[in-house]
N, C-alpha and C positions, 0 to 999 in steps of 0.2 A: 803475132804481129801482122798488120795488114797494110798493104800499099794500094791506094786508090789512085788511078791515073786516067786522065782524059783520053778517050779514044780518038778525039779529033782536036781541033784548035779552040774549042769552046770550053772555058773554065768550068770546073765542077762547082755547083752550088749545093752546099750541105749545111745541115745543122748538126754540130758536134757538141755534145754535152750542153745543149741548149743555146749555143752561140752560132750565129751565121758565119760560115766560112766559105770563101771563094778563092780557088786557085786551080792550077792545071794538075795538081797532084798533092796527095797527103800521105804521110806516114803516121799510122795510128797505133798507139799502145793497146794491149788487150783490154777488153771489156768497156771500151768507150762507146757510149750510145750515140749513134749517128743515123741520119736519114737524109735522103735526097730531097731538097726543096722542089726541084724539078727533075723528073726522071731523065737521065742522060746516058748515052752510050759511054761505057767506061771499062777499064781493065781493073780487076781486083786480084791482087796476089797475096795469098796467105803464106806466111813464113812460119813453119812449125818449130817448136822448141829445140828439137835436135839439130836443126840447121846451124851450120857454122856461123852464119851472119846474125842469128837471132839476138844474141847478147849485145852485139854492137848496135843493132837497130833499136833495141829496147832502151839502151843507154842514151842514144841520140834522141828518141822520143821524150825521154824523161828530162831532157834539158829544158823543156818548156813546162811551166807549172801545170798546164792542162794536158800534158803528155801526148801532144801531137805536133808534128812539124809540117810546114808547108814545103812542097817540092815544086821548084820552078820548071819551066819548059826545058831548060838545059839539063836538069836532073832526069827528066822523063826520058829524053833522047829517042830518036827514031830507031835506034839500034834495038830497042825492046821489041819492035814489031818483027824483027828477024830472029828472035829467040826461038829455037826449036828443040833444044835439049836442056836437061837440068844443068849441065856444065855451062851452057851459054848463059842461063839465068844466074848461076853462081858468079860468073865473071861480071855480069852486069851489076849485080848487087855490090860486089867488091869495088867496082869502079865508082859506083854511086857513093859508097861510104868513104872511099879514099878522097874523092873530089870534095867532100864536105868535111874533111879532116877529122874523121871519126877513128880513133885508135883501135887497134886490134884487141880482142878479148879472148884469152885462152880458155878452152873448155876445161871443166873439172871432172875428174873421175867420179866424184860423188854424184854429180848431176847426171852424168851419162848412165850410171848404174840405176838411178831412179827411173829415168826415161826408158831404159831397157825393161824394167819391171812393168811399167805402164803399157808398153807396146806389146808385151807378151801376155797381158792380163785378159781373162775371159770377159765377155760383154757385161756380165752381172757382177764383176768385181767392184767392191766398194773401197773408198779411200782408206779406211781403217786396216783393211787387209794388205794394201800396198805399203802403208807405213810400217806395219808389223814386219813384213819381209825386208824392207829397207833398213830398219833399225837393228835387224839381226847382224848386219855388217857394219853399220854406222850408228852405234848406240847414242841415243839422245832422247830428250823428251819429245812427244809429238808436237807440243806447242812450239818448241824451238825449231823443229823440222818444218813446220808449217810457215813460220816466219821466214826461214831461210829460203824456202821455195818461192814464196811470194816476192821476195827480193830478187831472186834469180830470173823468174819467168813472168812476173806481173799478174799471175793468176793462182788461185789455190788448187790443190790437187783434185778436188771434186770437179772443178771446172775443166781441168785437163782431161779427166776421165769422160766427162760429158762430151767434150769436143771429139774424142775418139769415137764415141757412140754415134754422134751426128755424122761424122765423116763416113763411117761404115754404112749408115742408113742411106746417105745420098749416093753412095756407090751402088747400092742395090736398087734404088728407085728406078734407074734406067733399064732395069731388067724386067720391067712390066709386072712386078710382083704386087700382090695386094698390100695396101697400106698397113694393115694390122700385122701381116706376115713380116714385112720389112721392119716395123717397129719392134716386134718381139725378137727378131734375129739380131737386131743391133743392140738390144739391151734396154729398150724403153718399155714403160709399163703398158702403153697402148698407142694407137695412132694419134690420139688427141695430144698426148704428152710429146710425141715426136713433132707434131705440127707446131705446138707452142714454142718449143726450143728452136726449131728451124726459123720460125718467124722472128723470134727475138734475136737470133744470131745474124741472119742474112736479110731480114725484112721480106722474106718470101716463104710461102708454104711449100712443103715437099712436092706437091703436084706442079707448082709453078717452076720449081727448080728443075723439073724434068721437061719443061717447055723450052726448046732451044731457041725460040724467038725471043724469050725473056732472058735466059741465062744459058751460057755455054761453059761447062766446067771440064777442065782436063788437067791431068797430071803429065808433066813433061817426062819423056823417057830419059834414062841416065845418059845415053850417048846416041 
């Protein structure tokens, strides 16, 4: 899940799934194609599947046939600028959801078990290996499991594994390693494969993602 929020008082101008969209903020379901009509300063927040707010945010986004929701200036709130820890962000997300009357969504042990397998997987792990481990505890057909995961997360398992690879790669990019070394360590075939996936996901090449004038990426500390 992605939250795009204006960093100033100028509304964001995007093209989302081929449609022009203008607002001070957006909640986007996974895998939506978007691009900025005009490059603008903004805040992009990625909410990962294991986060407690993920299911609530996904359900909210799915209320629209196009699977994205406009966020007004009130929803954005200047409080976000003061967020310094993960707990602060969690509280901000909870307040955003409550203010928009989005009901709570309890986590399921089955989903938590699958996400634990994914998080512990090696970079070269493929979807079939994950499903085999998962189905040893929760017997079912792979087709049924795939449909269930798509409903829960909005993305297939292979895309979830790909996201984990990309995240590892971007964390290593700032360490001034060679592009090919980063790609192999993260589980990509080569640097060209990494570059294509990064460009498709963020609209930036890995080298641009390491330019702090273009993009500043950080993970919030737990406390």
